[in-house]
LUMVOTOR-425846 format. One record per residue (C-alpha): residue number from 1; residue in one letter; y, x, z. Coordinates in nm, 3 decimals. Each point is the difference from the previous one (the first is absolute). Layout:
<pts>
<pt n="NUM" res="A" v="Y" u="X" w="Z"/>
...
</pts>
This chain:
<pts>
<pt n="1" res="M" v="-0.041" u="0.020" w="-0.004"/>
<pt n="2" res="S" v="0.353" u="0.118" w="-0.085"/>
<pt n="3" res="L" v="0.336" u="-0.048" w="0.218"/>
<pt n="4" res="Q" v="0.101" u="-0.290" w="-0.250"/>
<pt n="5" res="E" v="-0.254" u="-0.128" w="0.086"/>
<pt n="6" res="S" v="-0.048" u="0.039" w="0.401"/>
<pt n="7" res="I" v="0.140" u="-0.236" w="0.266"/>
<pt n="8" res="Y" v="0.300" u="0.083" w="0.104"/>
<pt n="9" res="L" v="0.108" u="-0.029" w="0.351"/>
<pt n="10" res="D" v="0.211" u="0.227" w="0.218"/>
<pt n="11" res="N" v="0.288" u="-0.187" w="-0.106"/>
<pt n="12" res="Q" v="0.172" u="0.156" w="0.327"/>
<pt n="13" res="A" v="-0.060" u="0.380" w="-0.154"/>
<pt n="14" res="S" v="0.161" u="-0.088" w="-0.292"/>
<pt n="15" res="T" v="0.080" u="-0.327" w="-0.237"/>
<pt n="16" res="P" v="-0.114" u="0.032" w="-0.348"/>
<pt n="17" res="V" v="0.337" u="-0.001" w="-0.219"/>
<pt n="18" res="D" v="0.118" u="-0.346" w="-0.126"/>
<pt n="19" res="P" v="-0.009" u="-0.019" w="-0.390"/>
<pt n="20" res="R" v="0.338" u="-0.215" w="-0.025"/>
<pt n="21" res="V" v="0.146" u="0.325" w="0.273"/>
<pt n="22" res="L" v="-0.161" u="0.227" w="-0.221"/>
<pt n="23" res="Q" v="0.160" u="-0.141" w="-0.323"/>
<pt n="24" res="A" v="0.384" u="0.030" w="0.133"/>
<pt n="25" res="M" v="-0.052" u="0.369" w="0.119"/>
<pt n="26" res="L" v="-0.141" u="0.125" w="-0.364"/>
<pt n="27" res="P" v="0.328" u="0.009" w="-0.114"/>
<pt n="28" res="Y" v="0.180" u="0.236" w="0.216"/>
<pt n="29" res="F" v="-0.272" u="0.270" w="-0.064"/>
<pt n="30" res="M" v="0.137" u="0.005" w="-0.378"/>
<pt n="31" res="E" v="0.304" u="-0.196" w="-0.083"/>
<pt n="32" res="S" v="0.204" u="-0.013" w="0.347"/>
<pt n="33" res="F" v="-0.082" u="0.311" w="0.118"/>
<pt n="34" res="G" v="0.348" u="0.102" w="0.030"/>
<pt n="35" res="N" v="0.097" u="0.098" w="0.375"/>
<pt n="36" res="P" v="0.102" u="-0.235" w="0.206"/>
<pt n="37" res="H" v="0.288" u="0.265" w="0.213"/>
<pt n="38" res="S" v="0.101" u="0.104" w="-0.362"/>
<pt n="39" res="S" v="0.407" u="-0.245" w="-0.023"/>
<pt n="40" res="D" v="0.129" u="0.172" w="-0.320"/>
<pt n="41" res="H" v="-0.224" u="-0.209" w="-0.218"/>
<pt n="42" res="A" v="-0.140" u="-0.280" w="-0.127"/>
<pt n="43" res="W" v="-0.388" u="0.115" w="0.073"/>
<pt n="44" res="G" v="0.111" u="0.048" w="0.380"/>
<pt n="45" res="W" v="0.198" u="-0.346" w="0.008"/>
<pt n="46" res="K" v="-0.362" u="-0.188" w="-0.109"/>
<pt n="47" res="A" v="-0.196" u="0.222" w="0.249"/>
<pt n="48" res="H" v="0.201" u="-0.111" w="0.240"/>
<pt n="49" res="E" v="0.060" u="-0.344" w="-0.010"/>
<pt n="50" res="S" v="-0.414" u="0.002" w="-0.022"/>
<pt n="51" res="V" v="-0.048" u="0.096" w="0.319"/>
<pt n="52" res="E" v="0.255" u="-0.196" w="0.179"/>
<pt n="53" res="I" v="-0.139" u="-0.293" w="-0.156"/>
<pt n="54" res="A" v="-0.362" u="0.147" w="0.157"/>
<pt n="55" res="R" v="0.221" u="0.059" w="0.346"/>
<pt n="56" res="G" v="0.142" u="-0.355" w="-0.043"/>
<pt n="57" res="E" v="-0.438" u="-0.089" w="-0.065"/>
<pt n="58" res="I" v="-0.041" u="0.109" w="0.326"/>
<pt n="59" res="A" v="0.243" u="-0.069" w="0.208"/>
<pt n="60" res="S" v="-0.039" u="-0.339" w="-0.096"/>
<pt n="61" res="L" v="-0.355" u="-0.039" w="0.114"/>
<pt n="62" res="I" v="0.108" u="0.010" w="0.370"/>
<pt n="63" res="G" v="0.324" u="-0.118" w="-0.051"/>
<pt n="64" res="A" v="0.196" u="0.320" w="0.040"/>
<pt n="65" res="D" v="0.328" u="0.110" w="-0.175"/>
<pt n="66" res="N" v="-0.075" u="0.240" w="-0.256"/>
<pt n="67" res="D" v="0.179" u="0.333" w="0.106"/>
<pt n="68" res="E" v="-0.171" u="-0.048" w="0.324"/>
<pt n="69" res="I" v="-0.377" u="0.091" w="-0.214"/>
<pt n="70" res="I" v="0.002" u="0.387" w="-0.115"/>
<pt n="71" res="F" v="-0.314" u="0.097" w="-0.122"/>
<pt n="72" res="T" v="-0.208" u="0.313" w="0.129"/>
<pt n="73" res="S" v="-0.334" u="0.147" w="-0.143"/>
<pt n="74" res="G" v="-0.226" u="-0.258" w="0.206"/>
<pt n="75" res="A" v="-0.021" u="-0.139" w="0.284"/>
<pt n="76" res="T" v="-0.148" u="0.302" w="0.195"/>
<pt n="77" res="E" v="0.383" u="0.172" w="-0.141"/>
<pt n="78" res="A" v="0.132" u="-0.355" w="0.130"/>
<pt n="79" res="N" v="-0.133" u="0.050" w="0.325"/>
<pt n="80" res="N" v="0.057" u="0.365" w="0.047"/>
<pt n="81" res="I" v="0.418" u="-0.045" w="-0.114"/>
<pt n="82" res="A" v="0.023" u="-0.321" w="0.265"/>
<pt n="83" res="I" v="-0.209" u="0.158" w="0.316"/>
<pt n="84" res="L" v="0.141" u="0.300" w="-0.009"/>
<pt n="85" res="G" v="0.356" u="-0.040" w="-0.164"/>
<pt n="86" res="I" v="0.084" u="-0.332" w="0.312"/>
<pt n="87" res="G" v="-0.179" u="0.288" w="0.211"/>
<pt n="88" res="K" v="0.197" u="0.281" w="-0.061"/>
<pt n="89" res="A" v="0.306" u="-0.173" w="0.025"/>
<pt n="90" res="L" v="-0.049" u="-0.210" w="0.380"/>
<pt n="91" res="P" v="0.251" u="0.058" w="0.203"/>
<pt n="92" res="V" v="-0.125" u="0.196" w="0.374"/>
<pt n="93" res="G" v="-0.136" u="-0.264" w="0.256"/>
<pt n="94" res="K" v="-0.129" u="-0.266" w="-0.320"/>
<pt n="95" res="R" v="-0.260" u="0.316" w="-0.133"/>
<pt n="96" res="R" v="-0.296" u="-0.166" w="0.072"/>
<pt n="97" res="I" v="-0.251" u="-0.127" w="-0.239"/>
<pt n="98" res="L" v="-0.295" u="-0.258" w="-0.028"/>
<pt n="99" res="V" v="-0.224" u="-0.090" w="-0.303"/>
<pt n="100" res="S" v="-0.320" u="-0.131" w="0.030"/>
<pt n="101" res="K" v="-0.294" u="0.121" w="0.107"/>
<pt n="102" res="I" v="-0.159" u="-0.123" w="-0.334"/>
<pt n="103" res="E" v="0.254" u="0.125" w="-0.270"/>
<pt n="104" res="H" v="-0.014" u="0.177" w="-0.302"/>
<pt n="105" res="K" v="-0.025" u="0.398" w="0.019"/>
<pt n="106" res="C" v="0.308" u="0.061" w="-0.134"/>
<pt n="107" res="I" v="0.200" u="-0.231" w="0.238"/>
<pt n="108" res="L" v="-0.262" u="0.197" w="0.269"/>
<pt n="109" res="N" v="0.068" u="0.384" w="-0.066"/>
<pt n="110" res="A" v="0.343" u="-0.138" w="-0.085"/>
<pt n="111" res="A" v="0.132" u="-0.111" w="0.301"/>
<pt n="112" res="N" v="-0.245" u="0.350" w="0.174"/>
<pt n="113" res="S" v="0.210" u="0.180" w="-0.180"/>
<pt n="114" res="L" v="0.314" u="-0.093" w="0.160"/>
<pt n="115" res="L" v="-0.127" u="0.095" w="0.320"/>
<pt n="116" res="N" v="0.123" u="0.363" w="-0.099"/>
<pt n="117" res="E" v="0.399" u="-0.157" w="-0.011"/>
<pt n="118" res="D" v="-0.026" u="-0.125" w="0.402"/>
<pt n="119" res="C" v="-0.071" u="-0.285" w="-0.168"/>
<pt n="120" res="T" v="-0.274" u="-0.233" w="0.221"/>
<pt n="121" res="V" v="-0.354" u="-0.151" w="-0.119"/>
<pt n="122" res="G" v="-0.165" u="-0.322" w="0.155"/>
<pt n="123" res="F" v="-0.292" u="-0.159" w="-0.173"/>
<pt n="124" res="I" v="-0.055" u="-0.415" w="0.031"/>
<pt n="125" res="P" v="-0.338" u="-0.106" w="0.111"/>
<pt n="126" res="V" v="-0.154" u="-0.231" w="-0.226"/>
<pt n="127" res="D" v="-0.267" u="-0.286" w="0.097"/>
<pt n="128" res="N" v="-0.366" u="-0.078" w="-0.187"/>
<pt n="129" res="N" v="0.188" u="-0.152" w="-0.259"/>
<pt n="130" res="G" v="0.228" u="0.258" w="-0.087"/>
<pt n="131" res="S" v="0.335" u="-0.208" w="0.115"/>
<pt n="132" res="V" v="0.289" u="0.197" w="0.199"/>
<pt n="133" res="N" v="-0.058" u="-0.044" w="0.392"/>
<pt n="134" res="V" v="0.337" u="-0.129" w="0.034"/>
<pt n="135" res="N" v="0.032" u="0.024" w="0.379"/>
<pt n="136" res="W" v="-0.054" u="0.390" w="-0.064"/>
<pt n="137" res="M" v="0.222" u="0.011" w="-0.208"/>
<pt n="138" res="V" v="0.261" u="-0.211" w="0.176"/>
<pt n="139" res="D" v="-0.008" u="0.248" w="0.351"/>
<pt n="140" res="E" v="0.065" u="0.255" w="-0.221"/>
<pt n="141" res="L" v="0.308" u="-0.151" w="-0.135"/>
<pt n="142" res="N" v="0.122" u="-0.049" w="0.343"/>
<pt n="143" res="K" v="0.042" u="0.313" w="0.038"/>
<pt n="144" res="G" v="0.252" u="0.055" w="-0.247"/>
<pt n="145" res="D" v="-0.043" u="0.318" w="-0.132"/>
<pt n="146" res="V" v="-0.146" u="-0.172" w="-0.292"/>
<pt n="147" res="G" v="0.178" u="0.068" w="-0.316"/>
<pt n="148" res="L" v="-0.239" u="0.001" w="-0.284"/>
<pt n="149" res="V" v="-0.283" u="-0.242" w="-0.043"/>
<pt n="150" res="S" v="-0.309" u="-0.025" w="-0.274"/>
<pt n="151" res="I" v="-0.275" u="-0.293" w="-0.011"/>
<pt n="152" res="M" v="-0.095" u="-0.054" w="-0.398"/>
<pt n="153" res="A" v="-0.057" u="-0.348" w="-0.157"/>
<pt n="154" res="V" v="-0.291" u="-0.033" w="-0.090"/>
<pt n="155" res="N" v="-0.307" u="0.247" w="0.099"/>
<pt n="156" res="N" v="-0.177" u="0.233" w="-0.285"/>
<pt n="157" res="E" v="-0.317" u="0.029" w="0.139"/>
<pt n="158" res="I" v="-0.098" u="-0.352" w="0.223"/>
<pt n="159" res="G" v="0.307" u="-0.229" w="-0.144"/>
<pt n="160" res="T" v="0.128" u="-0.126" w="0.311"/>
<pt n="161" res="V" v="0.357" u="-0.162" w="-0.045"/>
<pt n="162" res="Q" v="0.308" u="0.093" w="0.233"/>
<pt n="163" res="D" v="0.164" u="-0.226" w="0.096"/>
<pt n="164" res="L" v="0.356" u="0.143" w="-0.122"/>
<pt n="165" res="S" v="0.201" u="-0.282" w="0.104"/>
<pt n="166" res="L" v="-0.087" u="0.039" w="0.387"/>
<pt n="167" res="L" v="0.010" u="0.351" w="-0.022"/>
<pt n="168" res="S" v="0.321" u="0.041" w="-0.089"/>
<pt n="169" res="G" v="0.151" u="-0.248" w="0.204"/>
<pt n="170" res="L" v="-0.110" u="0.187" w="0.305"/>
<pt n="171" res="I" v="0.076" u="0.376" w="-0.197"/>
<pt n="172" res="K" v="0.346" u="-0.063" w="-0.108"/>
<pt n="173" res="S" v="0.048" u="-0.215" w="0.370"/>
<pt n="174" res="H" v="0.010" u="0.375" w="0.104"/>
<pt n="175" res="G" v="0.190" u="0.165" w="-0.210"/>
<pt n="176" res="A" v="-0.264" u="0.212" w="-0.180"/>
<pt n="177" res="F" v="-0.034" u="0.005" w="-0.372"/>
<pt n="178" res="F" v="-0.333" u="-0.203" w="-0.154"/>
<pt n="179" res="H" v="-0.158" u="0.252" w="-0.302"/>
<pt n="180" res="T" v="-0.294" u="-0.229" w="-0.157"/>
<pt n="181" res="D" v="-0.268" u="0.173" w="-0.253"/>
<pt n="182" res="A" v="-0.006" u="-0.302" w="-0.270"/>
<pt n="183" res="A" v="-0.210" u="0.164" w="-0.259"/>
<pt n="184" res="Q" v="-0.364" u="-0.265" w="0.080"/>
<pt n="185" res="A" v="0.227" u="-0.239" w="0.053"/>
<pt n="186" res="F" v="0.032" u="-0.229" w="-0.321"/>
<pt n="187" res="P" v="-0.102" u="-0.244" w="-0.115"/>
<pt n="188" res="T" v="-0.126" u="-0.078" w="0.397"/>
<pt n="189" res="V" v="0.349" u="0.015" w="0.161"/>
<pt n="190" res="N" v="0.315" u="-0.142" w="-0.132"/>
<pt n="191" res="I" v="0.259" u="0.211" w="0.163"/>
<pt n="192" res="D" v="0.377" u="-0.160" w="-0.032"/>
<pt n="193" res="V" v="0.239" u="0.311" w="0.198"/>
<pt n="194" res="S" v="0.217" u="-0.304" w="0.031"/>
<pt n="195" res="D" v="-0.170" u="-0.136" w="0.215"/>
<pt n="196" res="I" v="-0.176" u="0.226" w="0.200"/>
<pt n="197" res="E" v="0.199" u="0.348" w="0.056"/>
<pt n="198" res="I" v="-0.148" u="0.241" w="-0.015"/>
<pt n="199" res="D" v="0.148" u="0.351" w="-0.112"/>
<pt n="200" res="L" v="-0.283" u="0.180" w="-0.247"/>
<pt n="201" res="I" v="-0.243" u="-0.126" w="-0.163"/>
<pt n="202" res="S" v="-0.192" u="0.253" w="-0.269"/>
<pt n="203" res="M" v="-0.176" u="-0.112" w="-0.286"/>
<pt n="204" res="S" v="-0.257" u="0.146" w="-0.258"/>
<pt n="205" res="A" v="-0.040" u="-0.102" w="-0.411"/>
<pt n="206" res="H" v="-0.358" u="0.063" w="0.022"/>
<pt n="207" res="K" v="-0.061" u="-0.237" w="0.272"/>
<pt n="208" res="M" v="0.095" u="-0.268" w="-0.193"/>
<pt n="209" res="Y" v="-0.094" u="0.066" w="-0.321"/>
<pt n="210" res="G" v="0.298" u="0.188" w="-0.115"/>
<pt n="211" res="P" v="-0.087" u="0.396" w="-0.094"/>
<pt n="212" res="K" v="-0.053" u="0.256" w="0.212"/>
<pt n="213" res="G" v="0.251" u="0.304" w="0.096"/>
<pt n="214" res="I" v="0.266" u="-0.279" w="0.064"/>
<pt n="215" res="G" v="0.128" u="-0.213" w="0.324"/>
<pt n="216" res="A" v="0.265" u="-0.111" w="0.144"/>
<pt n="217" res="L" v="0.218" u="0.011" w="0.400"/>
<pt n="218" res="Y" v="0.230" u="-0.235" w="0.074"/>
<pt n="219" res="I" v="0.280" u="0.072" w="0.269"/>
<pt n="220" res="K" v="0.170" u="-0.296" w="0.132"/>
<pt n="221" res="R" v="0.470" u="0.087" w="-0.127"/>
<pt n="222" res="G" v="0.124" u="0.246" w="0.261"/>
<pt n="223" res="H" v="-0.275" u="0.150" w="0.118"/>
<pt n="224" res="T" v="-0.013" u="0.350" w="-0.274"/>
<pt n="225" res="K" v="0.302" u="0.055" w="0.186"/>
<pt n="226" res="N" v="-0.302" u="0.026" w="0.333"/>
<pt n="227" res="M" v="-0.252" u="0.235" w="-0.238"/>
<pt n="228" res="K" v="-0.049" u="0.333" w="-0.020"/>
<pt n="229" res="P" v="-0.092" u="0.071" w="-0.357"/>
<pt n="230" res="I" v="-0.322" u="0.236" w="0.008"/>
<pt n="231" res="L" v="-0.013" u="0.106" w="-0.383"/>
<pt n="232" res="F" v="0.247" u="0.226" w="-0.217"/>
<pt n="233" res="G" v="0.183" u="-0.012" w="-0.280"/>
<pt n="234" res="G" v="0.208" u="-0.243" w="-0.230"/>
<pt n="235" res="D" v="0.220" u="-0.339" w="0.182"/>
<pt n="236" res="Q" v="-0.298" u="-0.260" w="-0.196"/>
<pt n="237" res="E" v="-0.121" u="-0.274" w="0.243"/>
<pt n="238" res="Q" v="0.271" u="0.030" w="0.268"/>
<pt n="239" res="S" v="-0.066" u="0.359" w="0.038"/>
<pt n="240" res="L" v="-0.321" u="-0.083" w="0.171"/>
<pt n="241" res="R" v="-0.215" u="0.100" w="-0.288"/>
<pt n="242" res="P" v="0.091" u="0.214" w="-0.266"/>
<pt n="243" res="G" v="-0.085" u="0.055" w="-0.335"/>
<pt n="244" res="T" v="-0.050" u="-0.154" w="-0.398"/>
<pt n="245" res="L" v="-0.139" u="-0.376" w="0.116"/>
<pt n="246" res="P" v="-0.302" u="-0.054" w="-0.271"/>
<pt n="247" res="V" v="0.113" u="-0.278" w="-0.186"/>
<pt n="248" res="P" v="-0.327" u="-0.143" w="-0.135"/>
<pt n="249" res="L" v="-0.107" u="0.014" w="0.358"/>
<pt n="250" res="C" v="0.281" u="-0.176" w="0.140"/>
<pt n="251" res="V" v="-0.038" u="-0.266" w="-0.215"/>
<pt n="252" res="G" v="-0.355" u="-0.008" w="0.048"/>
<pt n="253" res="M" v="0.078" u="-0.083" w="0.318"/>
<pt n="254" res="G" v="0.257" u="-0.239" w="-0.072"/>
<pt n="255" res="F" v="-0.243" u="-0.217" w="-0.157"/>
<pt n="256" res="S" v="-0.296" u="-0.032" w="0.210"/>
<pt n="257" res="A" v="0.284" u="-0.086" w="0.254"/>
<pt n="258" res="S" v="0.110" u="-0.289" w="-0.227"/>
<pt n="259" res="I" v="-0.284" u="-0.099" w="-0.027"/>
<pt n="260" res="L" v="-0.094" u="-0.012" w="0.349"/>
<pt n="261" res="S" v="0.294" u="-0.261" w="0.060"/>
<pt n="262" res="D" v="-0.088" u="-0.211" w="-0.231"/>
<pt n="263" res="S" v="-0.385" u="-0.020" w="0.065"/>
<pt n="264" res="S" v="-0.096" u="0.129" w="0.362"/>
<pt n="265" res="I" v="-0.062" u="-0.328" w="0.168"/>
<pt n="266" res="E" v="-0.306" u="-0.159" w="-0.272"/>
<pt n="267" res="E" v="-0.065" u="0.415" w="-0.070"/>
<pt n="268" res="S" v="-0.121" u="0.044" w="0.443"/>
<pt n="269" res="K" v="-0.161" u="-0.350" w="0.018"/>
<pt n="270" res="T" v="-0.176" u="0.107" w="-0.366"/>
<pt n="271" res="T" v="-0.126" u="0.326" w="0.184"/>
<pt n="272" res="K" v="-0.059" u="-0.176" w="0.366"/>
<pt n="273" res="E" v="-0.304" u="-0.256" w="-0.192"/>
<pt n="274" res="L" v="-0.168" u="0.297" w="-0.206"/>
<pt n="275" res="R" v="0.030" u="0.173" w="0.393"/>
<pt n="276" res="N" v="-0.148" u="-0.225" w="0.183"/>
<pt n="277" res="L" v="-0.278" u="-0.079" w="-0.298"/>
<pt n="278" res="L" v="-0.121" u="0.378" w="0.065"/>
<pt n="279" res="Y" v="-0.027" u="-0.024" w="0.361"/>
<pt n="280" res="D" v="-0.182" u="-0.334" w="-0.008"/>
<pt n="281" res="E" v="-0.271" u="0.129" w="-0.293"/>
<pt n="282" res="L" v="-0.058" u="0.351" w="0.164"/>
<pt n="283" res="V" v="-0.020" u="-0.206" w="0.440"/>
<pt n="284" res="R" v="-0.242" u="-0.178" w="-0.214"/>
<pt n="285" res="K" v="-0.190" u="0.300" w="-0.139"/>
<pt n="286" res="L" v="0.076" u="0.188" w="0.256"/>
<pt n="287" res="P" v="0.010" u="-0.253" w="0.364"/>
<pt n="288" res="N" v="0.058" u="0.349" w="0.255"/>
<pt n="289" res="I" v="0.345" u="0.167" w="-0.199"/>
<pt n="290" res="R" v="0.345" u="-0.044" w="0.192"/>
<pt n="291" res="L" v="0.290" u="-0.035" w="-0.074"/>
<pt n="292" res="I" v="0.223" u="0.228" w="0.115"/>
<pt n="293" res="G" v="0.399" u="0.016" w="0.067"/>
<pt n="294" res="P" v="0.201" u="-0.451" w="0.051"/>
<pt n="295" res="Q" v="-0.182" u="-0.281" w="-0.115"/>
<pt n="296" res="F" v="0.119" u="-0.155" w="-0.383"/>
<pt n="297" res="S" v="0.287" u="-0.142" w="0.123"/>
<pt n="298" res="N" v="0.196" u="0.290" w="0.119"/>
<pt n="299" res="R" v="-0.090" u="0.262" w="-0.323"/>
<pt n="300" res="H" v="0.087" u="0.132" w="-0.315"/>
<pt n="301" res="S" v="-0.175" u="-0.289" w="-0.227"/>
<pt n="302" res="G" v="-0.195" u="0.281" w="-0.199"/>
<pt n="303" res="N" v="-0.145" u="0.249" w="0.270"/>
<pt n="304" res="L" v="-0.333" u="-0.037" w="0.222"/>
<pt n="305" res="N" v="-0.151" u="0.324" w="0.237"/>
<pt n="306" res="I" v="-0.340" u="-0.112" w="0.023"/>
<pt n="307" res="M" v="-0.234" u="0.208" w="0.272"/>
<pt n="308" res="F" v="-0.337" u="-0.033" w="-0.137"/>
<pt n="309" res="P" v="-0.267" u="0.110" w="0.318"/>
<pt n="310" res="D" v="-0.163" u="0.320" w="-0.024"/>
<pt n="311" res="V" v="0.123" u="0.052" w="-0.364"/>
<pt n="312" res="D" v="0.181" u="0.344" w="-0.119"/>
<pt n="313" res="S" v="0.303" u="-0.104" w="-0.174"/>
<pt n="314" res="H" v="0.010" u="0.291" w="-0.236"/>
<pt n="315" res="Q" v="-0.337" u="-0.056" w="-0.024"/>
<pt n="316" res="L" v="0.049" u="-0.368" w="-0.079"/>
<pt n="317" res="I" v="0.290" u="0.066" w="-0.266"/>
<pt n="318" res="G" v="-0.194" u="0.321" w="-0.163"/>
<pt n="319" res="F" v="-0.236" u="-0.242" w="-0.045"/>
<pt n="320" res="L" v="0.244" u="-0.238" w="-0.210"/>
<pt n="321" res="Q" v="0.123" u="0.271" w="-0.204"/>
<pt n="322" res="P" v="0.134" u="-0.047" w="-0.327"/>
<pt n="323" res="N" v="-0.078" u="-0.387" w="0.016"/>
<pt n="324" res="I" v="0.230" u="-0.078" w="0.295"/>
<pt n="325" res="A" v="0.316" u="0.143" w="0.159"/>
<pt n="326" res="I" v="0.047" u="-0.055" w="0.383"/>
<pt n="327" res="S" v="0.133" u="0.308" w="0.226"/>
<pt n="328" res="T" v="-0.100" u="0.057" w="0.429"/>
<pt n="329" res="G" v="0.421" u="-0.055" w="-0.017"/>
<pt n="330" res="S" v="0.308" u="0.197" w="-0.054"/>
<pt n="331" res="A" v="0.026" u="0.219" w="-0.371"/>
<pt n="332" res="C" v="0.188" u="0.241" w="0.202"/>
<pt n="333" res="T" v="-0.316" u="0.090" w="0.277"/>
<pt n="334" res="S" v="-0.238" u="0.025" w="-0.250"/>
<pt n="335" res="G" v="-0.198" u="0.276" w="0.110"/>
<pt n="336" res="V" v="0.122" u="0.008" w="0.298"/>
<pt n="337" res="T" v="-0.245" u="0.073" w="0.216"/>
<pt n="338" res="G" v="-0.040" u="-0.212" w="0.369"/>
<pt n="339" res="A" v="0.041" u="-0.401" w="0.028"/>
<pt n="340" res="S" v="0.355" u="-0.158" w="-0.159"/>
<pt n="341" res="H" v="0.278" u="0.045" w="0.290"/>
<pt n="342" res="V" v="0.070" u="-0.404" w="-0.090"/>
<pt n="343" res="L" v="-0.366" u="-0.049" w="0.134"/>
<pt n="344" res="K" v="0.001" u="0.182" w="0.257"/>
<pt n="345" res="A" v="0.354" u="-0.169" w="0.157"/>
<pt n="346" res="I" v="-0.224" u="-0.338" w="-0.012"/>
<pt n="347" res="C" v="-0.266" u="0.085" w="0.222"/>
<pt n="348" res="L" v="-0.253" u="0.118" w="-0.289"/>
<pt n="349" res="D" v="-0.242" u="0.251" w="0.160"/>
<pt n="350" res="R" v="-0.078" u="0.248" w="-0.251"/>
<pt n="351" res="R" v="-0.309" u="-0.084" w="-0.102"/>
<pt n="352" res="D" v="0.064" u="-0.402" w="-0.106"/>
<pt n="353" res="A" v="0.365" u="0.179" w="-0.199"/>
<pt n="354" res="E" v="-0.218" u="0.159" w="-0.190"/>
<pt n="355" res="S" v="-0.184" u="-0.341" w="-0.117"/>
<pt n="356" res="C" v="0.321" u="-0.112" w="-0.152"/>
<pt n="357" res="V" v="0.113" u="-0.080" w="-0.318"/>
<pt n="358" res="R" v="0.340" u="-0.124" w="-0.153"/>
<pt n="359" res="I" v="-0.055" u="-0.233" w="-0.252"/>
<pt n="360" res="S" v="0.339" u="-0.097" w="-0.204"/>
<pt n="361" res="V" v="-0.025" u="-0.319" w="-0.221"/>
<pt n="362" res="G" v="0.302" u="0.026" w="-0.248"/>
<pt n="363" res="R" v="0.244" u="-0.189" w="-0.274"/>
<pt n="364" res="F" v="-0.289" u="0.031" w="-0.249"/>
<pt n="365" res="T" v="-0.340" u="-0.017" w="0.125"/>
<pt n="366" res="S" v="-0.195" u="-0.325" w="-0.112"/>
<pt n="367" res="R" v="-0.249" u="-0.203" w="0.118"/>
<pt n="368" res="D" v="-0.256" u="0.075" w="-0.176"/>
<pt n="369" res="E" v="0.060" u="0.412" w="0.118"/>
<pt n="370" res="I" v="0.036" u="-0.101" w="0.380"/>
<pt n="371" res="M" v="-0.384" u="-0.193" w="0.012"/>
<pt n="372" res="L" v="-0.115" u="0.339" w="-0.199"/>
<pt n="373" res="A" v="0.155" u="0.174" w="0.310"/>
<pt n="374" res="A" v="-0.182" u="-0.156" w="0.238"/>
<pt n="375" res="S" v="-0.347" u="0.036" w="-0.092"/>
<pt n="376" res="M" v="0.037" u="0.393" w="-0.084"/>
<pt n="377" res="I" v="0.160" u="0.064" w="0.276"/>
<pt n="378" res="A" v="-0.198" u="-0.183" w="0.204"/>
<pt n="379" res="D" v="-0.358" u="0.195" w="-0.225"/>
<pt n="380" res="A" v="0.211" u="0.360" w="0.104"/>
<pt n="381" res="A" v="0.012" u="-0.099" w="0.355"/>
<pt n="382" res="N" v="-0.388" u="-0.085" w="0.042"/>
<pt n="383" res="M" v="-0.035" u="0.339" w="-0.202"/>
<pt n="384" res="A" v="0.202" u="0.181" w="0.208"/>
<pt n="385" res="V" v="-0.128" u="-0.127" w="0.319"/>
</pts>
């Protein structure tokens, strides 16, 4: 079976580029290839105009204004600009940073690097479903020294959806900046910054059917003055992300955001139905499997994280190659020895954690693929015992 014939169920690692997005991008490789920062001629004007249209499409997805969006190379860079940019500039007496224990590694490592900048870092515990411990967080906020809190909107491994509205109210009432990594949020969660006060939001194109190599960071108007740059060069992107913008990628991310703005509710509904069907079929064939993380009402619409008791997850996935793409967790920790830090944080022991796989349904998954995948995964699990 070729890759084109195999069943792709790892959409939280990366989504395929939507054909509509690809078509929107193509002219900017060969025809409108000008530098968007070349202000002296029409080629540059056209490229600049296209970038600004894309910026507006991304802003509209979250209810922001165009000038509150800066382009980055992806969510990892956006997260670093947010955490390090704010963290380095925090005033004396407010140099404590809180991050949840189930954040992406780039958040955890960026926060830890600020220990060299006279900051301290606290790690917010989570319950067995991955929801942050609000009481613990409030106790820490009440100490008065917290300047920044970063909590991801939707977890990339177990799919937990955090209550951003509740968290925002608590964090902002204590005078701290609130950042959320929303790379996995769409289309599951509707984020509107006119309703929820969030200071910084990180986004990634290749998690929402756009191209790899491009992301965006929402920065609430007025907050750039509270940030220190971590990259240096020209004055592009409000001097926070210098360098020539990749016009085709910007256009692609903008168009992918536009598609989500129009269809996210229906898309989320469809992926939920297929995700639930897959889980029901797996339970019917393998009654002893266990759903890890939250129930479906509070979970990424396409996410399943399943423990197959007494089965080594790597062996299970190996049996499925090259027919089905699923994973043990985040692609950014692929190959790292030891259990996932997310699964540890929700109190799974090492043996159980090493029996877990992440399956993620996406926009282009079909019902026929779900039924075939359920049979093939069940067969592989029985072989791997």
